[in-house]
RODO-2510 file (C-alpha; in nm, 4 decimals, decimal comma):
residues 511
     n   res          X          Y          Z
     1     m     0,0000     0,0000     0,0000
     2     r     0,1176     0,3505    -0,0732
     3     q     0,1169     0,5804     0,2289
     4     a     0,2041     0,9129     0,0639
     5     r    -0,1050     1,0068    -0,1322
     6     a    -0,1588     1,3234     0,0678
     7     r     0,1882     1,4724     0,0322
     8     k     0,2015     1,8110    -0,1340
     9     g     0,4910     1,7203    -0,3630
    10     r     0,7913     1,9179    -0,4865
    11     p     0,7648     2,2312    -0,7038
    12     l     0,7863     2,1689    -1,0790
    13     t     1,0813     2,2951    -1,2801
    14     v     1,0266     2,4807    -1,6090
    15     h     1,1308     2,1738    -1,8072
    16     q     0,8932     1,9504    -1,6101
    17     l     0,6150     2,2038    -1,6605
    18     n     0,6728     2,2011    -2,0379
    19     e     0,6608     1,8223    -2,0407
    20     l     0,3442     1,8284    -1,8321
    21     l     0,1778     2,0713    -2,0738
    22     l     0,2748     1,8530    -2,3706
    23     v     0,1424     1,5372    -2,2090
    24     s    -0,1749     1,7155    -2,0959
    25     s    -0,2495     1,8462    -2,4455
    26     l    -0,1939     1,5016    -2,5994
    27     v    -0,4169     1,3384    -2,3389
    28     l    -0,6855     1,6009    -2,4029
    29     l    -0,6745     1,5356    -2,7777
    30     i    -0,6990     1,1597    -2,7234
    31     a    -0,9851     1,2078    -2,4763
    32     v    -1,1763     1,4338    -2,7172
    33     a    -1,1416     1,1680    -2,9861
    34     a    -1,2697     0,9155    -2,7318
    35     v    -1,5966     1,1086    -2,7071
    36     r    -1,6821     0,9826    -3,0534
    37     v    -1,5973     0,6269    -2,9535
    38     s    -1,8157     0,6445    -2,6438
    39     s    -2,1121     0,7866    -2,8374
    40     r    -2,0885     0,5103    -3,0974
    41     s    -2,0294     0,2235    -2,8556
    42     g    -2,2790     0,3334    -2,5913
    43     l    -2,0142     0,3099    -2,3182
    44     p    -2,0161     0,5912    -2,0621
    45     s    -1,7327     0,8305    -2,1398
    46     l    -1,6320     0,8103    -1,7722
    47     l    -1,4859     0,4637    -1,8263
    48     i    -1,2848     0,5681    -2,1307
    49     y    -1,1312     0,8674    -1,9519
    50     l    -1,0542     0,6609    -1,6438
    51     g    -0,8963     0,4036    -1,8734
    52     i    -0,6752     0,6706    -2,0295
    53     g    -0,5570     0,7782    -1,6847
    54     i    -0,4868     0,4195    -1,5786
    55     a    -0,3058     0,3481    -1,9070
    56     i    -0,0596     0,6342    -1,8664
    57     g    -0,0254     0,5893    -1,4906
    58     q     0,1535     0,3442    -1,2661
    59     d     0,1294    -0,0173    -1,3926
    60     g     0,0379     0,1283    -1,7339
    61     i     0,2293     0,1988    -2,0541
    62     g     0,3204     0,5513    -1,9368
    63     n     0,4283     0,4422    -1,5869
    64     v     0,3590     0,7925    -1,4543
    65     v     0,3667     0,7850    -1,0734
    66     f     0,1075     1,0223    -0,9266
    67     d    -0,0061     0,9921    -0,5653
    68     n    -0,1081     1,3438    -0,4615
    69     a    -0,4584     1,2987    -0,3243
    70     e    -0,4719     1,6570    -0,1947
    71     l    -0,4101     1,8041    -0,5409
    72     t    -0,6610     1,5612    -0,6917
    73     q    -0,9234     1,6712    -0,4416
    74     v    -0,8699     2,0428    -0,5173
    75     i    -0,8822     1,9897    -0,8958
    76     g    -1,1806     1,7593    -0,8576
    77     y    -1,3740     2,0197    -0,6600
    78     a    -1,2966     2,2822    -0,9246
    79     a    -1,4084     2,0476    -1,2028
    80     l    -1,7261     1,9618    -1,0141
    81     v    -1,8103     2,3328    -0,9855
    82     v    -1,7820     2,3671    -1,3647
    83     i    -1,9874     2,0503    -1,4256
    84     l    -2,2641     2,1624    -1,1884
    85     a    -2,2658     2,5057    -1,3518
    86     e    -2,2989     2,3505    -1,6985
    87     g    -2,5759     2,1227    -1,5769
    88     g    -2,7629     2,4098    -1,4133
    89     l    -2,7398     2,6226    -1,7289
    90     g    -2,9019     2,3425    -1,9274
    91     t    -3,1810     2,2752    -1,6773
    92     k    -3,5189     2,4126    -1,7840
    93     w    -3,7197     2,5548    -1,4959
    94     k    -4,0561     2,4572    -1,6433
    95     e    -3,9455     2,0919    -1,6504
    96     i    -3,7743     2,0794    -1,3133
    97     r    -4,0264     2,2840    -1,1109
    98     p    -4,2823     2,0010    -1,0701
    99     a    -3,9979     1,7661    -0,9752
   100     l    -3,8443     1,9789    -0,6983
   101     p    -4,0301     1,8300    -0,3977
   102     a    -3,9496     1,4749    -0,5051
   103     a    -3,5851     1,5636    -0,5766
   104     i    -3,5464     1,7313    -0,2361
   105     s    -3,6949     1,4263    -0,0640
   106     l    -3,4511     1,1989    -0,2487
   107     s    -3,1611     1,4285    -0,1605
   108     l    -3,2384     1,4332     0,2135
   109     v    -3,4489     1,1369     0,3243
   110     g    -3,3118     0,9181     0,0474
   111     i    -2,9495     0,9914     0,1336
   112     a    -3,0046     0,8896     0,4961
   113     i    -3,1626     0,5595     0,3880
   114     s    -2,8925     0,4872     0,1318
   115     v    -2,6073     0,5588     0,3737
   116     g    -2,7593     0,3391     0,6448
   117     v    -2,8393     0,0394     0,4236
   118     t    -2,5093     0,0500     0,2320
   119     a    -2,3043     0,0907     0,5500
   120     a    -2,4826    -0,2048     0,7091
   121     g    -2,4025    -0,4184     0,4057
   122     a    -2,0371    -0,3102     0,4094
   123     h    -2,0093    -0,3879     0,7812
   124     y    -2,1915    -0,7217     0,8023
   125     l    -2,1142    -0,8693     0,4585
   126     v    -1,7617    -0,7407     0,3950
   127     g    -1,6434    -0,6992     0,7543
   128     l    -1,5449    -0,3329     0,7453
   129     e    -1,5434    -0,1434     1,0731
   130     w    -1,8280     0,1033     1,1178
   131     r    -1,6358     0,4222     1,0362
   132     q    -1,5102     0,2768     0,7071
   133     a    -1,8543     0,1357     0,6318
   134     l    -2,0237     0,4709     0,6968
   135     l    -1,7644     0,6468     0,4810
   136     i    -1,8320     0,4145     0,1883
   137     g    -2,2075     0,4433     0,2415
   138     a    -2,1888     0,8230     0,2344
   139     v    -1,9437     0,8463    -0,0545
   140     v    -2,1395     0,6244    -0,2948
   141     s    -2,4815     0,7648    -0,2012
   142     s    -2,4297     1,0724    -0,4175
   143     t    -2,5437     1,0396    -0,7778
   144     d    -2,2976     1,1998    -1,0153
   145     a    -2,4098     1,5131    -1,1991
   146     a    -2,1773     1,4567    -1,4952
   147     a    -2,2948     1,0974    -1,5457
   148     v    -2,6629     1,1837    -1,5045
   149     f    -2,6543     1,4890    -1,7326
   150     s    -2,4599     1,3096    -2,0067
   151     v    -2,6651     0,9867    -2,0071
   152     l    -3,0194     1,1091    -1,9395
   153     r    -3,0136     1,3800    -2,2049
   154     k    -2,9519     1,1103    -2,4651
   155     v    -3,2460     0,8994    -2,3467
   156     p    -3,5952     1,0342    -2,4347
   157     l    -3,7571     0,9838    -2,0937
   158     p    -4,0676     1,1580    -1,9579
   159     t    -3,9809     1,5073    -1,8408
   160     r    -4,0955     1,4337    -1,4842
   161     v    -3,8499     1,1444    -1,4476
   162     t    -3,5653     1,3377    -1,6069
   163     g    -3,6431     1,6426    -1,3936
   164     v    -3,6322     1,4458    -1,0673
   165     l    -3,3065     1,2702    -1,1538
   166     e    -3,1302     1,5855    -1,2746
   167     a    -3,2424     1,7896    -0,9751
   168     e    -3,1417     1,5099    -0,7370
   169     s    -2,7916     1,4934    -0,8859
   170     g    -2,7589     1,8691    -0,8444
   171     f    -2,8885     1,8746    -0,4861
   172     n    -2,7506     1,5616    -0,3187
   173     d    -2,3813     1,6519    -0,3400
   174     a    -2,4217     1,9022    -0,0569
   175     p    -2,5485     1,6716     0,2223
   176     v    -2,3124     1,3931     0,1131
   177     v    -2,0067     1,6214     0,1345
   178     i    -2,1099     1,7229     0,4881
   179     l    -2,1453     1,3577     0,5920
   180     v    -1,8146     1,2516     0,4368
   181     v    -1,6283     1,5385     0,6064
   182     a    -1,7926     1,4519     0,9397
   183     f    -1,7010     1,0815     0,9104
   184     s    -1,3442     1,1760     0,8040
   185     t    -1,2792     1,3868     1,1148
   186     v    -1,0319     1,2369     1,3576
   187     g    -1,2100     1,1592     1,6815
   188     p    -1,5730     1,0776     1,7622
   189     i    -1,8431     1,1396     1,5026
   190     d    -2,1068     1,4038     1,5775
   191     d    -2,4499     1,2911     1,6945
   192     w    -2,7077     1,2369     1,4202
   193     y    -2,9176     1,5383     1,5185
   194     v    -2,6088     1,7632     1,5011
   195     l    -2,5389     1,6365     1,1491
   196     i    -2,8999     1,7018     1,0459
   197     g    -2,8774     2,0556     1,1802
   198     k    -2,5527     2,1200     0,9913
   199     i    -2,6968     1,9842     0,6686
   200     a    -3,0136     2,1943     0,6985
   201     l    -2,8208     2,5128     0,7778
   202     e    -2,5657     2,4704     0,4978
   203     l    -2,8358     2,3875     0,2438
   204     a    -3,0390     2,6923     0,3435
   205     i    -2,7384     2,9244     0,3195
   206     g    -2,6273     2,7724    -0,0112
   207     a    -2,9738     2,8035    -0,1640
   208     a    -3,0107     3,1658    -0,0545
   209     v    -2,6682     3,2627    -0,1861
   210     g    -2,7142     3,0765    -0,5135
   211     l    -3,0521     3,2327    -0,5914
   212     a    -2,9329     3,5805    -0,4944
   213     v    -2,6170     3,5631    -0,7067
   214     g    -2,8099     3,4152    -0,9990
   215     f    -3,0757     3,6864    -1,0051
   216     l    -2,8288     3,9703    -0,9493
   217     g    -2,5978     3,8346    -1,2183
   218     s    -2,8745     3,7922    -1,4745
   219     y    -3,0010     4,1438    -1,4041
   220     g    -2,6550     4,2846    -1,4624
   221     l    -2,5990     4,0924    -1,7864
   222     r    -2,9339     4,2054    -1,9243
   223     h    -2,8786     4,5723    -1,8459
   224     v    -2,5051     4,6196    -1,9028
   225     a    -2,3874     4,5769    -2,2629
   226     l    -2,0395     4,4227    -2,2697
   227     p    -1,7970     4,5456    -2,5375
   228     a    -1,7488     4,1998    -2,6972
   229     s    -1,9872     3,9063    -2,7414
   230     g    -1,7157     3,6641    -2,6284
   231     l    -1,7243     3,8175    -2,2821
   232     y    -2,0795     3,6984    -2,2110
   233     p    -1,9940     3,3254    -2,1761
   234     i    -1,6990     3,4137    -1,9514
   235     a    -1,9181     3,6418    -1,7403
   236     v    -2,1846     3,3732    -1,6961
   237     m    -1,9323     3,1139    -1,5781
   238     a    -1,7662     3,3726    -1,3528
   239     i    -2,1016     3,4457    -1,1890
   240     a    -2,1596     3,0737    -1,1281
   241     v    -1,8137     3,0313    -0,9735
   242     t    -1,8766     3,3414    -0,7610
   243     a    -2,1886     3,1739    -0,6256
   244     y    -1,9836     2,8721    -0,5191
   245     a    -1,7187     3,0864    -0,3509
   246     a    -1,9737     3,3076    -0,1768
   247     g    -2,1701     3,0081    -0,0543
   248     a    -1,8591     2,8370     0,0819
   249     i    -1,7328     3,1539     0,2522
   250     a    -2,0746     3,1971     0,4161
   251     h    -2,0395     2,8412     0,5553
   252     g    -2,3117     2,7177     0,3236
   253     s    -2,3187     2,4592     0,0481
   254     g    -2,1163     2,5984    -0,2400
   255     f    -2,2212     2,3108    -0,4657
   256     l    -2,5912     2,3871    -0,4196
   257     a    -2,5207     2,7581    -0,4673
   258     v    -2,3429     2,7122    -0,8001
   259     y    -2,6147     2,4790    -0,9321
   260     l    -2,9016     2,7106    -0,8372
   261     s    -2,7285     3,0245    -0,9638
   262     a    -2,6548     2,8563    -1,2969
   263     m    -3,0143     2,7358    -1,3219
   264     v    -3,1400     3,0913    -1,2683
   265     l    -2,9007     3,2235    -1,5349
   266     g    -2,9975     2,9460    -1,7745
   267     n    -3,3653     3,0336    -1,7575
   268     m    -3,3177     3,4061    -1,8133
   269     k    -3,3139     3,5483    -2,1662
   270     l    -2,9513     3,6525    -2,1654
   271     p    -2,7699     3,8044    -2,4645
   272     h    -2,5719     3,5650    -2,6872
   273     w    -2,7244     3,2664    -2,5104
   274     p    -2,6462     2,9916    -2,7698
   275     a    -2,2797     3,0943    -2,7671
   276     t    -2,2803     3,0935    -2,3872
   277     r    -2,4418     2,7502    -2,3771
   278     g    -2,1882     2,6097    -2,6221
   279     f    -1,8983     2,7570    -2,4257
   280     a    -2,0267     2,6068    -2,0995
   281     d    -2,0803     2,2699    -2,2666
   282     g    -1,7219     2,2649    -2,3954
   283     l    -1,5878     2,3738    -2,0588
   284     g    -1,7894     2,0987    -1,8920
   285     w    -1,6358     1,8388    -2,1239
   286     i    -1,2847     1,9618    -2,0435
   287     a    -1,3607     1,9463    -1,6705
   288     q    -1,4932     1,5911    -1,6999
   289     i    -1,1993     1,4734    -1,9084
   290     g    -0,9387     1,6279    -1,6800
   291     m    -1,1066     1,5034    -1,3644
   292     f    -1,1513     1,1440    -1,4845
   293     v    -0,7997     1,1163    -1,6282
   294     l    -0,6521     1,2503    -1,3044
   295     l    -0,8510     0,9999    -1,0983
   296     g    -0,7271     0,7223    -1,3262
   297     l    -0,3717     0,8383    -1,2620
   298     l    -0,4236     0,8384    -0,8853
   299     v    -0,5227     0,4733    -0,8628
   300     t    -0,2724     0,1862    -0,8624
   301     p    -0,4300    -0,1053    -1,0545
   302     h    -0,2488    -0,3920    -0,8771
   303     e    -0,3851    -0,2676    -0,5426
   304     l    -0,7434    -0,3098    -0,6644
   305     v    -0,7328    -0,6886    -0,6938
   306     d    -0,7866    -0,7612    -0,3250
   307     d    -1,0774    -0,5169    -0,3040
   308     f    -1,2571    -0,6229    -0,6230
   309     w    -1,5097    -0,8648    -0,4723
   310     p    -1,5820    -0,6515    -0,1629
   311     a    -1,6590    -0,3656    -0,4034
   312     v    -1,8892    -0,5884    -0,6098
   313     i    -2,0754    -0,7049    -0,2966
   314     i    -2,1196    -0,3508    -0,1635
   315     g    -2,2286    -0,2403    -0,5111
   316     l    -2,4942    -0,5102    -0,5186
   317     v    -2,6280    -0,3917    -0,1838
   318     l    -2,6271    -0,0311    -0,3061
   319     t    -2,7839    -0,1011    -0,6469
   320     l    -3,0349    -0,3747    -0,5648
   321     v    -3,1314    -0,2859    -0,2066
   322     a    -3,0299     0,0613    -0,0877
   323     r    -3,1189     0,2595    -0,4013
   324     p    -3,4620     0,0955    -0,4585
   325     v    -3,5548     0,1336    -0,0894
   326     e    -3,4334     0,4944    -0,1015
   327     v    -3,6443     0,5742    -0,4079
   328     f    -3,9657     0,3957    -0,3094
   329     v    -3,9640     0,5254     0,0500
   330     s    -3,8643     0,8830    -0,0381
   331     l    -4,1285     0,9076    -0,3100
   332     l    -4,4159     0,7614    -0,1064
   333     p    -4,5848     1,1041    -0,0684
   334     f    -4,5736     1,1591    -0,4449
   335     r    -4,8034     1,0016    -0,6986
   336     m    -4,5594     0,8303    -0,9307
   337     a    -4,6055     0,5022    -1,1157
   338     w    -4,4030     0,1996    -1,0103
   339     q    -4,2423     0,1951    -1,3547
   340     e    -4,1046     0,5447    -1,2969
   341     k    -3,9733     0,4522    -0,9530
   342     t    -3,8143     0,1357    -1,0909
   343     l    -3,6328     0,3315    -1,3592
   344     m    -3,5152     0,5923    -1,1094
   345     s    -3,3866     0,3105    -0,8878
   346     w    -3,1666     0,1856    -1,1726
   347     a    -3,0701     0,5356    -1,2874
   348     g    -2,8827     0,6291    -0,9704
   349     l    -2,5628     0,6700    -1,1708
   350     r    -2,2306     0,7112    -0,9938
   351     g    -1,9301     0,8763    -1,1521
   352     a    -1,6273     1,0802    -1,0574
   353     v    -1,7945     1,2531    -0,7597
   354     p    -1,7800     0,9469    -0,5281
   355     i    -1,4151     0,8912    -0,6236
   356     i    -1,3338     1,2560    -0,5489
   357     l    -1,5157     1,2336    -0,2167
   358     a    -1,3138     0,9210    -0,1357
   359     t    -1,0007     1,1385    -0,1379
   360     i    -1,1299     1,3311     0,1669
   361     p    -1,0509     1,0521     0,4177
   362     l    -0,7212     0,9959     0,2314
   363     v    -0,6172     1,3559     0,2897
   364     s    -0,7404     1,3388     0,6511
   365     g    -0,5323     1,0269     0,7157
   366     i    -0,8223     0,8149     0,8413
   367     e    -0,7239     0,4532     0,9102
   368     g    -0,8292     0,2264     0,6239
   369     s    -0,8835     0,5184     0,3842
   370     e    -0,6704     0,3462     0,1167
   371     r    -0,9099     0,0544     0,1100
   372     v    -1,2119     0,2840     0,1068
   373     f    -1,0701     0,4607    -0,1990
   374     n    -0,9976     0,1355    -0,3831
   375     i    -1,3427    -0,0103    -0,3100
   376     v    -1,5166     0,3071    -0,4272
   377     f    -1,3083     0,3173    -0,7469
   378     v    -1,3888    -0,0419    -0,8399
   379     l    -1,7554    -0,0030    -0,7482
   380     v    -1,7983     0,3073    -0,9654
   381     a    -1,6178     0,1542    -1,2637
   382     v    -1,8041    -0,1779    -1,2545
   383     y    -2,1551    -0,0469    -1,1962
   384     t    -2,1206     0,2432    -1,4386
   385     l    -2,0363    -0,0165    -1,7029
   386     v    -2,3500    -0,2114    -1,6070
   387     q    -2,6048     0,0654    -1,5466
   388     g    -2,5227     0,3228    -1,8155
   389     p    -2,5642     0,1089    -2,1303
   390     t    -2,8678    -0,0808    -1,9926
   391     l    -3,0687     0,2285    -1,8981
   392     p    -3,2229     0,2813    -2,2475
   393     w    -3,3141    -0,0896    -2,2617
   394     l    -3,4892    -0,0738    -1,9232
   395     a    -3,6756     0,2417    -2,0277
   396     r    -3,8102     0,0569    -2,3331
   397     k    -3,9134    -0,2452    -2,1255
   398     l    -4,0998    -0,0178    -1,8836
   399     n    -4,2593     0,1762    -2,1712
   400     l    -4,1169     0,5033    -2,0424
   401     r    -3,9425     0,6281    -2,3558
   402     e    -4,1001     0,9322    -2,5163
   403     t    -4,2173     0,8270    -2,8627
   404     e    -4,3502     1,1582    -2,9866
   405     e    -4,0742     1,3905    -3,1010
   406     a    -4,1390     1,7370    -2,9669
   407     a    -4,0841     2,0378    -3,1866
   408     a    -3,7286     2,1558    -3,1491
   409     d    -3,6849     2,4823    -2,9616
   410     l    -3,5200     2,7788    -3,1254
   411     g    -3,1663     2,8653    -3,0273
   412     i    -3,2181     3,2397    -3,0506
   413     e    -2,9012     3,4474    -3,0365
   414     s    -2,9586     3,7955    -2,8975
   415     a    -2,7079     4,0765    -2,9455
   416     p    -2,7888     4,4069    -2,7699
   417     l    -2,7574     4,7266    -2,9762
   418     e    -2,6987     4,9637    -2,6882
   419     r    -2,6726     5,2938    -2,8768
   420     l    -2,9680     5,2061    -3,1037
   421     r    -3,1816     5,0879    -2,8090
   422     g    -3,2602     4,7643    -2,9858
   423     h    -3,1700     4,3990    -3,0195
   424     l    -3,0575     4,1787    -3,3060
   425     l    -3,2101     3,8301    -3,2855
   426     s    -3,0691     3,5538    -3,5037
   427     f    -3,1647     3,1867    -3,5229
   428     a    -3,1899     2,8894    -3,7587
   429     i    -3,5156     2,6982    -3,8089
   430     p    -3,4481     2,3379    -3,6910
   431     s    -3,5816     2,0328    -3,8710
   432     g    -3,8584     1,9619    -3,6195
   433     s    -3,9875     2,3197    -3,6009
   434     r    -4,3470     2,4013    -3,6992
   435     m    -4,2226     2,7323    -3,8334
   436     h    -4,1562     2,5439    -4,1563
   437     g    -4,4171     2,6497    -4,4125
   438     v    -4,5170     2,9684    -4,2280
   439     e    -4,5122     3,2958    -4,4182
   440     v    -4,3148     3,5873    -4,2714
   441     g    -4,6354     3,7891    -4,2351
   442     e    -4,7972     3,5024    -4,0463
   443     l    -4,5343     3,5287    -3,7716
   444     r    -4,7406     3,8249    -3,6428
   445     l    -4,4460     3,9847    -3,4649
   446     p    -4,5276     4,2793    -3,2383
   447     a    -4,4957     4,6339    -3,3736
   448     g    -4,1322     4,7315    -3,3436
   449     a    -3,9966     4,3931    -3,4579
   450     a    -3,9372     4,2709    -3,8124
   451     v    -3,7599     3,9967    -4,0067
   452     t    -3,4899     4,1859    -4,1957
   453     l    -3,2855     3,9070    -4,3560
   454     v    -3,3172     3,5391    -4,4478
   455     v    -3,0227     3,3150    -4,5372
   456     r    -3,1214     3,0107    -4,7444
   457     d    -2,8830     2,7670    -4,9130
   458     g    -2,5946     3,0045    -4,8563
   459     k    -2,7695     3,3021    -5,0145
   460     s    -2,9198     3,5963    -4,8246
   461     f    -3,2207     3,8073    -4,9211
   462     v    -3,4660     4,0543    -4,7691
   463     p    -3,7966     3,8683    -4,7270
   464     a    -4,1403     3,9897    -4,8280
   465     p    -4,4458     3,9323    -4,6048
   466     s    -4,5433     3,6434    -4,8353
   467     t    -4,2029     3,4698    -4,8157
   468     v    -4,2518     3,1108    -4,6977
   469     l    -4,0015     3,0018    -4,4352
   470     r    -3,8333     2,6632    -4,4616
   471     r    -3,6442     2,4370    -4,2262
   472     g    -3,2773     2,5262    -4,2292
   473     d    -3,3418     2,8957    -4,2958
   474     e    -3,1428     3,1424    -4,0873
   475     l    -3,3361     3,4524    -3,9857
   476     l    -3,2245     3,7925    -3,8651
   477     v    -3,4855     3,9821    -3,6631
   478     v    -3,4475     4,3402    -3,5411
   479     a    -3,6537     4,4387    -3,2357
   480     t    -3,6713     4,7565    -3,0333
   481     d    -3,5865     4,7300    -2,6667
   482     p    -3,9471     4,7407    -2,5321
   483     v    -4,0729     4,4554    -2,7558
   484     r    -3,7656     4,2310    -2,7501
   485     d    -3,9108     3,9780    -2,5028
   486     a    -4,2494     3,9717    -2,6765
   487     a    -4,0864     3,9138    -3,0162
   488     e    -3,8769     3,6251    -2,8856
   489     a    -4,1782     3,4713    -2,7110
   490     r    -4,3806     3,4929    -3,0320
   491     l    -4,1049     3,3289    -3,2389
   492     r    -4,0758     3,0419    -2,9936
   493     a    -4,4538     2,9987    -2,9892
   494     v    -4,4717     2,9729    -3,3680
   495     a    -4,1820     2,7261    -3,3662
   496     r    -4,3870     2,5004    -3,1387
   497     g    -4,7422     2,5599    -3,2561
   498     g    -4,7157     2,6907    -3,6119
   499     k    -4,8953     2,9960    -3,7428
   500     l    -5,1991     2,9214    -3,5245
   501     a    -4,9936     2,9539    -3,2064
   502     g    -5,2008     3,1369    -2,9474
   503     w    -5,5284     2,9944    -3,0665
   504     l    -5,3944     2,6437    -2,9968
   505     g    -5,2742     2,7302    -2,6480
   506     t    -4,9048     2,7187    -2,7333
   507     g    -4,8367     3,0684    -2,6059
   508     g    -4,7370     3,3854    -2,7827
   509     s    -4,9634     3,6836    -2,8221
   510     l    -5,1296     3,7685    -3,1529
   511     h    -5,0996     4,1158    -3,2962
***
């Protein structure tokens, strides 16, 4: 066993830094190429990135020795902040709002059930002492935001199920971190009622800070025109990171703060939103790749052999007992079909977050923390390989896949024209949009807004009121400041309901 994971290490020389940058860039290129492989094979990208880290690490072809758990924990926290921010930006409030009570119940009541059942299995079936068993139970009880966001958004599930699972993965990191830190403290563990009080207080502070930063940040971005469009994505991510820092400084949950602030920003009509969304998505991928590769480097493969079967046994208890009991008990007050609960029981995906949390007892020097880390690593790798690819199959068997393809939403780009007191809206008509076949005049935009340019097949022209719009067309709409929101709402309504939007209850006022 290695005993030096938590050492801070020696400073890098310039030559070593150059080598590190070269290796990092090559690994990033290989990992980006692996995204294509994972999408084609159906394997979760987590396993590929972990495999890359293991391959270049100790016992691998690169034989790179890396054992700095403290550095891994810091980088992992930073990556998790970016991943939660990206997930919050992509979460639609109208879909997640009905799911909030169920997600909160899963994140509080469910966590307690999962920790207790999993810890009991680890203690009585594997023979771990109670502190180690509780640590493993707490660490693996958190569903991973990166895994959930990446897998569920590829599976056409009912919005209620997706909303509960996404909200749970954004909320449950906070109480789990508090529990893991408490169990990793040298000395006696706090009483259960003290832990509950800490969790409630930190969640309340984190939620308040996150919502406040999100609303203040969105107000500023909507009323202060930045000199370059490329600054908007940076500003949005900076606001989300500020929420995390402010929440942590206020002794609240920084993870909940960053998720809620990003969700607020994502549901506001911010300028240059498609560009911002794309930037956050790319940043999220980089964070995932770097985090998973680093975790693969940290592990020593030959040390995992002895802990393989204990990890499998604990994983069986977690997957087949703890998670189903957690879901069915936590969701008793909510009217949900057994098929939905069954799917949510299987969709409790674990990823890099449990492995990062397993570094906390390593850094603290808790006895047996090496074994806890190895068991968690094996458990996550094995059960991600089992659960991720089988989730679409289970959804089909339970008849929970959405069969009707909804009309694609418009990715409207908004550029403020500060001196002209107007806005420039640009968007492309997607293939599933009901705007196809609608005449420009039938858009019925409010007075003060007009379609000024259409790009079709690489050629641009000024449309007439009788010009028929087609899928694939790119439109440029100019709107004065007072009618900007109404014009965007009307365009989205027509995209969903066609020219009769408003009469059919799809929203958008008629003028």
